[in-house]
Each structure stands twice: as C-alpha cells, then as structure tokens.
N, CA and C of each residue as an Amber inpcrd file, in Angstrom:
protein
   543
  90.0550000  93.1370000  80.4820000  91.4710000  93.1050000  80.2190000
  92.2000000  93.7650000  81.3850000  93.2690000  93.1390000  81.8030000
  94.0330000  93.6600000  82.9200000  95.3280000  94.2600000  82.4050000
  95.7720000  95.3260000  83.0490000  97.0500000  95.8970000  82.6680000
  97.9840000  95.8260000  83.8630000  99.2460000  95.9690000  83.5870000
 100.2240000  95.8580000  84.6460000 101.2080000  96.9980000  84.4960000
 101.1530000  97.9490000  85.4060000 102.0230000  99.1070000  85.3470000
 102.9220000  99.1390000  86.5660000 104.1300000  99.5860000  86.3920000
 105.0070000  99.8390000  87.5290000 105.1690000 101.3370000  87.6290000
 104.8710000 101.8650000  88.7940000 104.9440000 103.2980000  89.0190000
 105.8520000 103.5410000  90.2140000 106.7420000 104.4890000  90.0990000
 107.6250000 104.8250000  91.2050000 107.1930000 106.1560000  91.7850000
 107.1170000 106.1970000  93.1050000 106.7800000 107.4300000  93.8020000
 107.5970000 107.4890000  95.0760000 107.7330000 108.6640000  95.6280000
 108.4460000 108.8340000  96.8830000 107.5550000 108.3500000  98.0150000
 108.1210000 107.5980000  98.9340000 107.3520000 107.0340000 100.0450000
 107.3530000 107.9050000 101.2710000 106.9200000 107.3090000 102.3560000
 106.8180000 108.0250000 103.6140000 107.8240000 107.4610000 104.6050000
 108.9620000 108.1250000 104.8160000 109.8540000 107.6850000 105.8710000
 109.1310000 107.8160000 107.2160000 109.5790000 107.0620000 108.1810000
 108.9000000 106.9750000 109.4660000 108.5940000 108.3380000 110.0780000
 109.4760000 109.2850000 109.9570000 109.2850000 110.5380000 110.6770000
 109.1100000 111.7420000 109.7540000 108.7790000 111.5320000 108.5090000
 108.5720000 112.6330000 107.5820000 107.2020000 112.4980000 106.9390000
 106.7370000 113.5670000 106.3180000 105.4650000 113.4930000 105.6110000
 105.7170000 113.2060000 104.1460000 104.7330000 112.6070000 103.5060000
 104.8660000 112.2580000 102.0980000 104.7070000 113.5040000 101.2410000
 105.6130000 113.7180000 100.2980000 105.4610000 114.8640000  99.3970000
 104.1320000 114.7880000  98.6420000 103.5360000 115.9500000  98.4170000
 102.2360000 116.0020000  97.7480000 102.2470000 115.2970000  96.3970000
 103.3190000 115.4410000  95.6400000 103.4060000 114.8370000  94.3040000
 103.3560000 113.3100000  94.3860000 104.0670000 112.7360000  95.3490000
 104.0840000 111.2790000  95.5070000 102.7310000 110.7730000  95.9930000
 102.1350000 111.4940000  96.9400000 100.8230000 111.0890000  97.4450000
  99.7860000 111.1990000  96.3340000  99.9060000 112.2270000  95.5040000
  98.9870000 112.3830000  94.3720000  99.1270000 111.2220000  93.3880000
 100.3540000 110.7490000  93.1550000 100.5720000 109.6140000  92.2490000
  99.9240000 108.3480000  92.8150000 100.0840000 108.1250000  94.1100000
  99.4500000 106.9730000  94.7470000  97.9330000 107.1040000  94.7030000
  97.4220000 108.2870000  95.0150000  95.9640000 108.5120000  94.9640000
  95.4290000 108.2650000  93.5640000  96.1510000 108.7170000  92.5510000
  95.7040000 108.5130000  91.1710000  95.6270000 107.0200000  90.8420000
  96.6670000 106.2790000  91.1830000  96.6640000 104.8400000  90.9230000
  95.5780000 104.1340000  91.7240000  95.4250000 104.5110000  92.9820000
  94.3580000 103.9220000  93.7880000  92.9900000 104.2590000  93.2140000
  92.8480000 105.4600000  92.6920000  91.5840000 105.8420000  92.0700000
  91.2360000 104.9180000  90.9140000  92.2360000 104.5980000  90.0830000
  92.0120000 103.6610000  88.9740000  91.6220000 102.2850000  89.4990000
  92.3110000 101.8360000  90.5380000  92.0470000 100.5200000  91.1140000
  90.6660000 100.4810000  91.7500000  90.3100000 101.5270000  92.4850000
  88.9940000 101.5680000  93.1210000  87.8830000 101.6260000  92.0800000
  88.0800000 102.4040000  91.0330000  87.0810000 102.5090000  89.9780000
  86.9030000 101.1760000  89.2580000  88.0020000 100.4820000  89.0060000
  87.9370000  99.2040000  88.3060000  87.6650000  98.0390000  89.2560000
  87.6680000  98.3200000  90.5720000  87.5260000  97.2610000  91.5870000
  88.5350000  96.1570000  91.3070000  89.7720000  96.5650000  91.1890000
  90.8460000  95.6800000  90.7570000  91.7500000  95.2600000  91.9050000
  92.7370000  94.4740000  91.5610000  93.7990000  94.0860000  92.4860000
  94.9700000  95.0340000  92.2890000  95.6180000  95.4090000  93.3900000
  96.7690000  96.3040000  93.3310000  97.8190000  95.8040000  94.3120000
  99.0790000  95.9620000  93.9590000 100.1770000  95.6870000  94.8700000
 100.9470000  96.9850000  95.0810000 101.1690000  97.3250000  96.3420000
 101.9690000  98.4960000  96.6920000 103.2170000  97.9790000  97.3900000
 104.3630000  98.2530000  96.7770000 105.6380000  97.8120000  97.3110000
 106.2670000  98.9560000  98.0840000 106.6000000  98.6920000  99.3520000
 107.1620000  99.7240000 100.2210000 108.4340000  99.2050000 100.8700000
 109.5490000  99.9100000 100.7110000 110.7930000  99.4570000 101.3390000
 110.7480000  99.6420000 102.8540000 111.7260000  99.0270000 103.5350000
 111.8290000  99.2110000 104.9820000 111.8930000 100.6980000 105.3070000
 111.2630000 101.0860000 106.3790000 111.2650000 102.4870000 106.7880000
 110.1410000 103.3010000 106.1790000 109.3520000 102.6900000 105.3130000
 108.2360000 103.3880000 104.6910000 106.9390000 102.7620000 105.2050000
 106.0750000 103.5650000 105.7310000 104.8080000 103.0750000 106.2800000
 103.7750000 102.9440000 105.1750000 103.9300000 101.9120000 104.3570000
 103.0510000 101.7120000 103.2180000 101.5990000 101.5500000 103.6000000
 101.3190000 100.8360000 104.6870000  99.9290000 100.6160000 105.0920000
  99.2470000 101.9180000 105.4740000  99.9420000 102.7860000 106.1900000
  99.3550000 104.0670000 106.6010000  99.1070000 104.9620000 105.3930000
 100.0490000 104.9690000 104.4640000  99.9150000 105.7900000 103.2550000
  98.7400000 105.2900000 102.4180000  98.6580000 103.9740000 102.2340000
  97.5680000 103.4080000 101.4370000  96.2290000 103.6580000 102.1130000
  96.1500000 103.4490000 103.4220000  94.8910000 103.6870000 104.1470000
  94.4460000 105.1370000 103.9740000  95.3720000 106.0760000 104.1060000
  95.0260000 107.4950000 103.9360000  94.5400000 107.7690000 102.5160000
  95.1970000 107.1790000 101.5230000  94.7940000 107.4050000 100.1320000
  93.4270000 106.7920000  99.8480000  93.1450000 105.6070000 100.4030000
  91.8340000 104.9690000 100.2100000  90.7480000 105.8110000 100.8820000
  91.0160000 106.2910000 102.0860000  90.0320000 107.1340000 102.7730000
  89.8330000 108.4450000 102.0270000  90.9090000 108.9920000 101.4530000
  90.7960000 110.2230000 100.6740000  89.8570000 110.0230000  99.4890000
  89.8570000 108.8020000  98.9410000  88.9760000 108.4730000  97.8170000
  87.5590000 108.1640000  98.2950000  87.3300000 108.2930000  99.5920000
  86.0250000 108.0750000 100.2220000  85.5560000 106.6300000 100.1280000
  86.5100000 105.7070000 100.0320000  86.1900000 104.2850000 100.1090000
  86.2940000 103.8720000 101.5760000  85.8330000 102.6910000 101.8760000
  85.8140000 102.1690000 103.2380000  86.8940000 101.1010000 103.3650000
  88.1130000 101.4840000 103.8550000  89.1850000 100.4980000 103.9210000
  88.9670000  99.4860000 105.0410000  89.0860000  98.2210000 104.7110000
  89.0810000  97.1440000 105.6890000  90.5280000  96.6930000 105.7500000
  91.2610000  97.1530000 106.7670000  92.6910000  96.9270000 106.8540000
  92.9690000  95.7390000 107.7650000  93.6920000  94.7610000 107.2220000
  94.1310000  93.6040000 107.9940000  95.6240000  93.4220000 107.7720000
  96.2620000  92.6940000 108.6650000  97.6980000  92.4440000 108.5500000
  97.9750000  90.9900000 108.2730000  98.9910000  90.7700000 107.4820000
  99.4440000  89.4170000 107.2070000 100.4580000  88.9840000 108.2430000
 100.0420000  88.9760000 109.5050000 100.9680000  88.6270000 110.5760000
 101.2550000  87.1340000 110.5920000 102.4230000  86.7880000 111.1030000
 102.8130000  85.3820000 111.1950000 101.8110000  84.6410000 112.0750000
 101.4140000  83.4400000 111.7460000 102.0140000  82.5620000 110.7510000
 101.4560000  82.7580000 109.3470000 100.5520000  83.6930000 109.1190000
 100.0670000  83.9680000 107.7730000  99.1530000  82.9140000 107.1940000
  98.5070000  82.1630000 108.0480000  97.6390000  81.0830000 107.5880000
  96.2650000  81.6200000 107.1940000  95.5280000  80.8060000 106.4640000
  94.1620000  81.1710000 106.0920000  93.2830000  81.3620000 107.3270000
  93.3080000  80.4610000 108.3230000  92.4870000  80.6990000 109.5140000
  92.8170000  82.0260000 110.2140000  94.0990000  82.3930000 110.2600000
  94.4780000  83.6640000 110.8790000  93.9420000  84.8460000 110.0720000
  94.0150000  84.7670000 108.7450000  93.4880000  85.8320000 107.8920000
  91.9750000  85.9420000 108.0510000  91.2830000  84.8080000 108.0430000
  89.8310000  84.8240000 108.2230000  89.4520000  85.4330000 109.5650000
  90.1770000  85.0630000 110.6110000  89.8970000  85.6140000 111.9410000
  90.1080000  87.1270000 111.9430000  91.1700000  87.5880000 111.3020000
  91.4520000  89.0200000 111.2340000  90.3640000  89.7630000 110.4600000
  89.9590000  89.2240000 109.3210000  88.8800000  89.8470000 108.5340000
  87.5690000  89.8580000 109.3310000  87.2580000  88.7420000 109.9650000
  86.0210000  88.6540000 110.7510000  86.0420000  89.6750000 111.8840000
  87.1390000  89.7440000 112.6120000  87.2320000  90.6720000 113.7360000
  87.1370000  92.1250000 113.2760000  87.6840000  92.4230000 112.1160000
  87.6540000  93.8030000 111.5860000  86.2520000  94.1650000 111.0870000
  85.5920000  93.2130000 110.4380000  84.2710000  93.4790000 109.8580000
  83.1280000  93.3060000 110.8610000  83.2710000  92.3550000 111.7610000
  82.1900000  92.0040000 112.6910000  82.7430000  91.9180000 114.1130000
  83.2170000  93.0510000 114.6660000  83.9080000  92.9960000 115.9500000
  83.0500000  92.5070000 117.1250000  81.7580000  92.6960000 117.0640000
  80.9090000  92.3020000 118.1900000  80.2130000  90.9560000 117.9840000
  80.5150000  90.2840000 116.8820000  79.8810000  89.0000000 116.5690000
  80.8850000  87.8850000 116.8430000  80.4900000  86.8750000 117.6130000
  81.4150000  85.7540000 117.8470000  81.7810000  85.0640000 116.5270000
  83.0220000  84.6300000 116.4470000  83.4750000  83.9370000 115.2440000
  82.8030000  82.5770000 115.1280000  82.3180000  82.2280000 113.9380000
  81.8120000  80.8710000 113.7130000  82.9530000  79.8640000 113.8560000
  82.6010000  78.6520000 114.2170000  83.6210000  77.6140000 114.4160000
  84.1470000  77.0670000 113.0940000  83.3000000  77.0150000 112.0940000
  83.7050000  76.4410000 110.8130000  84.1530000  77.5400000 109.8570000
  85.2200000  77.2390000 109.1150000  85.7960000  78.2180000 108.1890000
  84.7860000  78.6550000 107.1320000  83.9910000  77.7270000 106.6230000
  83.0050000  78.0770000 105.5840000  81.9780000  79.0720000 106.1260000
  81.5560000  78.9000000 107.3630000  80.6030000  79.8360000 107.9650000
  81.2550000  81.2060000 108.1720000  82.5380000  81.2050000 108.5540000
  83.2360000  82.4710000 108.7410000  83.3950000  83.1810000 107.3990000
  83.7000000  82.4300000 106.3350000  83.8190000  83.0300000 105.0160000
  82.4900000  83.6280000 104.5700000  81.3970000  82.9300000 104.8140000
  80.0720000  83.4550000 104.4760000  79.7800000  84.7400000 105.2410000
  80.1080000  84.7580000 106.5240000  79.8700000  85.9550000 107.3410000
  80.7030000  87.1290000 106.8390000  81.9490000  86.8650000 106.4620000
  82.8300000  87.9140000 105.9340000  82.2540000  88.4750000 104.6390000
  81.8560000  87.5990000 103.7280000  81.3070000  88.0530000 102.4440000
  80.0160000  88.8480000 102.6320000  79.1490000  88.3960000 103.5310000
  77.9090000  89.1370000 103.8060000  78.2140000  90.5130000 104.3870000
  79.1890000  90.5920000 105.2750000  79.5680000  91.8800000 105.8610000
  80.1430000  92.8150000 104.8030000  80.9350000  92.2810000 103.8810000
  81.4880000  93.1060000 102.8070000  80.3910000  93.6240000 101.8830000
  79.3970000  92.7930000 101.5940000  78.2900000  93.2020000 100.7250000
  77.5060000  94.3540000 101.3620000  77.4100000  94.3580000 102.6710000
  76.6490000  95.4150000 103.3740000  77.3860000  96.7530000 103.4040000
  78.6780000  96.7530000 103.1620000  79.4610000  97.9920000 103.1710000
  79.1620000  98.7840000 101.9050000  79.2120000 100.1130000 102.0240000
  78.8710000 100.9440000 100.8670000  79.9590000 100.8980000  99.7870000
  81.2100000 100.9940000 100.1250000  82.2780000 100.9480000  99.1370000
  83.5410000 100.3860000  99.7930000  83.5300000  99.0590000 100.0550000
  84.6650000  98.4710000 100.7630000  85.8890000  98.3060000  99.8690000
  87.0380000  98.3450000 100.5000000  88.3090000  98.0470000  99.8400000
  89.1580000  97.3130000 100.8650000  89.5650000  96.1020000 100.5520000
  90.3820000  95.3230000 101.4690000  91.8410000  95.7090000 101.2580000
  92.4900000  96.1410000 102.3400000  93.9030000  96.5170000 102.3260000
  94.6340000  95.5410000 103.2370000  95.5970000  94.8200000 102.6720000
  96.3380000  93.8150000 103.4420000  97.7720000  94.2850000 103.6220000
  98.0930000  94.6760000 104.8410000  99.4470000  95.0970000 105.2060000
 100.3010000  93.8520000 105.4460000 101.5550000  93.9100000 105.0740000
 102.4770000  92.7760000 105.2070000 101.9470000  91.5380000 104.4810000
 101.4310000  91.7380000 103.2910000 100.8570000  90.6390000 102.5070000
 101.9020000  89.5740000 102.1810000 103.1680000  89.9380000 102.1630000
 104.2310000  88.9740000 101.8750000 104.3510000  87.8990000 102.9480000
 103.7760000  88.1320000 104.1140000 103.8290000  87.1480000 105.2010000
 102.7320000  86.0950000 105.0970000 101.7770000  86.3090000 104.1940000
 100.6880000  85.3460000 104.0430000 101.1450000  84.1190000 103.2750000
 100.6040000  83.0000000 103.6650000 100.8800000  81.7500000 102.9540000
 100.0230000  81.6910000 101.7000000 100.3500000  80.7510000 100.8470000
  99.6490000  80.6150000  99.5660000  98.1390000  80.5230000  99.7410000
  97.6550000  79.6970000 100.6930000  96.2080000  79.5180000 100.8350000
  95.5080000  80.8050000 101.2380000  96.1490000  81.6230000 102.0700000
  95.5480000  82.8920000 102.4790000  95.5260000  83.8840000 101.3100000
  96.6170000  83.9670000 100.5650000  96.6480000  84.8530000  99.3980000
  95.6620000  84.3860000  98.3310000  95.5860000  83.0840000  98.1400000
  94.6480000  82.5630000  97.1550000  93.2020000  82.8330000  97.5800000
  92.9180000  82.7910000  98.8800000  91.5790000  83.1340000  99.3630000
  91.2460000  84.5840000  98.9980000  92.2000000  85.4920000  99.1870000
  91.9520000  86.8960000  98.8220000  91.6510000  87.0210000  97.3350000
  92.3850000  86.2590000  96.5230000  92.1260000  86.2580000  95.0820000
  90.7150000  85.7260000  94.7930000  90.3470000  84.6070000  95.4050000
  89.0070000  84.0310000  95.1880000  87.9190000  84.9800000  95.6770000
  88.1570000  85.6600000  96.8000000  87.1930000  86.6240000  97.3150000
  87.0070000  87.7580000  96.3060000  88.1160000  88.3110000  95.8300000
  88.0540000  89.3710000  94.8290000  87.3490000  88.8770000  93.5760000
  87.7170000  87.6980000  93.1090000  87.1600000  87.1390000  91.8880000
  85.6540000  86.8980000  92.0160000  85.2160000  86.3910000  93.1510000
  83.7750000  86.1230000  93.3140000  82.9720000  87.4190000  93.3180000
  83.5600000  88.4950000  93.8330000  82.8630000  89.7800000  93.8250000
  82.8080000  90.3870000  92.4290000  83.7160000  89.9920000  91.5450000
  83.7100000  90.5260000  90.1830000  82.4760000  90.0730000  89.4050000
  81.8720000  88.9810000  89.8420000  80.6990000  88.4480000  89.1560000
  79.4030000  89.1330000  89.5940000  79.4790000  89.9680000  90.6090000
  78.2840000  90.6140000  91.1500000  78.3280000  92.1100000  90.8860000
  77.1990000  92.7490000  91.0830000  77.1310000  94.1960000  90.8910000
  78.0830000  94.9080000  91.8470000  78.0920000  94.4830000  93.1050000
  79.0160000  95.0400000  94.0920000  80.3630000  94.3660000  93.8810000
  81.3930000  95.1390000  93.5500000  82.7080000  94.5630000  93.3120000
  83.6650000  95.0390000  94.3940000  84.7840000  94.3580000  94.5300000
  85.6670000  94.5630000  95.6710000  87.1200000  94.7600000  95.2500000
  87.6790000  95.9700000  95.4410000  89.1040000  96.1380000  95.2100000
  89.9000000  95.5330000  96.3710000  91.0550000  94.9650000  96.0530000
  91.9490000  94.4040000  97.0610000  93.3370000  94.9920000  96.8240000
  93.9340000  95.5570000  97.8820000  95.2510000  96.1730000  97.7920000
  96.1980000  95.4140000  98.7170000  97.2210000  94.8100000  98.1330000
  98.2320000  94.0830000  98.8920000  99.4250000  95.0060000  99.0920000
  99.8520000  95.1810000 100.3380000 100.9510000  96.0900000 100.6660000
 102.0680000  95.2800000 101.3160000 103.2850000  95.4960000 100.8690000
 104.4220000  94.8080000 101.4590000 105.7200000  95.2870000 100.8470000
 106.8280000  94.7250000 101.3190000 108.1280000  95.1040000 100.7520000
 108.3210000  94.4690000  99.3760000 109.4540000  94.7510000  98.7820000
 109.7860000  94.2070000  97.4540000 109.6270000  92.6880000  97.4100000
 109.7830000  92.0390000  98.5390000 109.6540000  90.5840000  98.6520000
 108.2780000  90.1000000  98.1810000 107.2800000  90.9710000  98.2130000
 105.9380000  90.6020000  97.7580000 105.9680000  90.1280000  96.3040000
 106.8250000  90.7260000  95.4970000 106.9840000  90.2920000  94.1050000
 107.3590000  88.8170000  94.0470000 108.3500000  88.4220000  94.8390000
 108.8170000  87.0360000  94.8500000 107.7380000  86.0950000  95.3670000
 106.9850000  86.5370000  96.3680000 105.9080000  85.7090000  96.9130000
 104.8710000  85.4330000  95.8310000 104.5020000  86.4620000  95.0790000
 103.4870000  86.2750000  94.0390000 104.0290000  85.5490000  92.8080000
 105.3420000  85.3440000  92.7510000 105.9360000  84.5500000  91.6700000
 105.7610000  83.0490000  91.8860000 105.2570000  82.6560000  93.0460000
 105.0360000  81.2300000  93.2930000 104.0290000  80.6950000  92.2800000
 104.2880000  79.5210000  91.7250000 103.3870000  78.9520000  90.7180000
 101.9310000  78.8470000  91.1940000 101.7150000  78.5500000  92.4600000
 100.3500000  78.4140000  92.9810000  99.5950000  79.7390000  92.9800000
 100.3180000  80.8510000  92.8490000  99.6860000  82.1740000  92.8890000
  99.6920000  82.8640000  91.5230000  99.9280000  82.1000000  90.4690000
  99.9890000  82.6730000  89.1200000  98.6920000  83.3770000  88.7350000
  97.5510000  82.8200000  89.1140000  96.2610000  83.4460000  88.7920000
  96.1350000  84.8050000  89.4580000  96.5230000  84.8750000  90.7210000
  96.4530000  86.1450000  91.4450000  97.3790000  87.1640000  90.7880000
  98.6300000  86.7890000  90.5710000  99.6040000  87.7300000  90.0050000
  99.1710000  88.2230000  88.6320000  98.5860000  87.3620000  87.8340000
  98.1860000  87.7670000  86.4800000  97.0490000  88.7810000  86.4960000
  96.3410000  88.8740000  87.5990000  95.2110000  89.8100000  87.6830000
  95.5530000  91.1170000  88.3840000  96.8160000  91.2820000  88.8070000
  97.2020000  92.5480000  89.4420000  97.1310000  93.6350000  88.3750000
  96.3210000  94.6220000  88.6320000  96.0560000  95.7040000  87.6750000
  97.1700000  96.7480000  87.6810000  97.6140000  97.1170000  88.8850000
  98.6740000  98.1270000  89.0160000  99.6490000  97.6950000  90.1010000
 100.9310000  97.8350000  89.7940000 102.0040000  97.6990000  90.7780000
 102.4880000  99.1160000  91.0560000 102.4580000  99.5210000  92.3070000
 102.8950000 100.8770000  92.6780000 104.0540000 100.7290000  93.6490000
 105.1520000 101.3820000  93.3550000 106.3440000 101.2710000  94.1950000
 106.5600000 102.5950000  94.9290000 106.6040000 102.5090000  96.2570000
 106.9780000 103.6490000  97.0780000 108.4820000 103.5510000  97.3030000
 109.1680000 104.6810000  97.3360000 110.6040000 104.6720000  97.6340000
 110.8670000 105.5960000  98.7990000 112.0060000 105.4180000  99.4280000
 112.3270000 106.2400000 100.5880000 113.2510000 107.3890000 100.2340000
 113.4110000 107.6630000  98.9550000 114.2760000 108.7950000  98.5910000
 113.4970000 109.8660000  97.8690000
C-alpha cells in the first residue's frame, strides 16, 4: 500500500545553510522512503538547491546516491547516457538502448544500497520518467530494491499529472516540499 503525504519544510537558499529542523524533516522522510525503497518527489522553489540538500540527506542515511540531471532535451537516450556515465564511467556506452539498460540495471544491483536521485526531473519527457518508474518497479520484484527520488520545482506536480504518467504518480510514497522562507 502506498501513501501520499505532503510535508513542508524550510529549504536551502543559495547562500544560507538549512536549519537543523528542516533538514531533520527531510532526513526523516527520506529515511521512510529509503526503508520502503519507494518513490519520492521533493519540490524545491527557485533559489533552493534541492538536489544538494537531497544528496546530503541520502548520504547522511548512508545510502549510495546515484545523482543524474534531467537536462534538456530530457529524452530517454539522454537519461540512459547520464545513468550509464554515472554508474559505469570507465565503460564505453553500448550502442543499443536495451544493452545500456541491462548494463545500468546490473551496475545498480552491484551497489550496496543505491538510491537514484534525479535533479530537474520536471525537464524529463514522459518516456524518460516512465523508464524511471519501470526501473523502480522492476526492482520491487527482487530482494534488492531501489528508491527513486525526483527533485524539481513545483512544476514537477504538473508534469506528473500527465495521463501517461498516472502509474508513476500513483506510486509516489511521499511528497516533500522545501520552501525558501
């Protein structure tokens, strides 16, 4: 059973440190997500470094963050290339997408406690976001499970409202909102 919570916490303005109480709230929510190997969305307004805050919280939980960015054009091949380069930096990329997906999954299985963190997830196209959902879902069937944390501005909500992404949105375990005040 999946639950959906909205939590508000103070974020990290570009030149300030995050208050301990807000960081503790994020760490607590991430702890639940990591324990359940669930999907999480972290909404961060402009001026808040959501990816850095999430990466620090994941590392604090002693998980192994695999951080990628949803940079334009946000296509599935671009996401696969980013995941491959992050997981297998010294291995040449396979030419076929299916081979690259297999290599990515094998690399994730070899990690002790991986957590995929996607910065600027709102920039990803439907096929790339759906791949992340399928990747998470396929790991749920195995002993080794994989938490996925999508980080982006409030616009991420609207992106996940797309009908093609209904399955992904319905499985988001926790929505965590960082604020700049």
